[in-house]
N, C-alpha and C positions, 0 to 999 in steps of 0.2 A: 871136727868130725869125731864122733864117739862110736866105737863099735861098728864102723862102716855105715852108719846112718847119719845123713846130713841133717842138721837142725838149723833152721833159718830164723832169725829174729824178725818179728813184724815191726816195721818202722813206719813212721808217718810224720807229718808236720806241715808247716806252711812256709811260704816264701813271700816277702814283701818287696815289691819292685815298682817304682813309679807311684808310690802311695797306695798301691793296690795289693791286698793280701790274697793269695791263692793257695790251694792245697797242693802238696807234692803229688805228682802223678807217677805211678809205678815205681816207687822208691825201692831200691835194693841195697843191701849192705852185705858184702862178702869180705870178711877179714877187715882190712882198713879201707876198702874201696867202696865208695858211695856213688850211686847213680840215681838220677831222677829227672823228671821233666816238669815243667810248669808253664802256665800261660801268662805272658807278661802283660803290662798295662796296655799294649797295642793289640791284644788278643792274638799274639803270635806264640806258637809252641816253641819252647827252648829246652835244650837238653844239657844236663850237667853231669860231669864225671869228676870226682874229687877223691883225695886221700884224707881220711879222718885221723886226727891226732888229739887225744883227750876230748875237749869240748868244742873243738874248732875243725874246720876243713879248708882245704886249699885245692883248687883245680881249675877246670875250664868249663865255660858255658859255650855252647855252639848253636848257631843259627845259619841254616843254608850253607854249611861248610865253613863258615867263618868262626874262628875261636877267639875268645877273650878270657883273660884271667878272672877268677872269682874266688872270694873267700867268704866264710860264714862262721857262725857260732851258734851253739845250742843255748837256748834260753831256759831259765828256771833253775 
């Protein structure tokens, strides 16, 4: 935050799951906290909350209240 005015980065990307690449839906990055949703290979909406460290992230993906560990990395 600078001078009381919040500045938010615009982020985007894709996720590949089950051989299918989908765009990130409603991605947000606040500090080191990343959140986004995506549609998986079964056309099911999943939500991710993770902590970003350098070019990687680690967190949880949830579906209908069930949570599983997830990791990922930035490409390029």
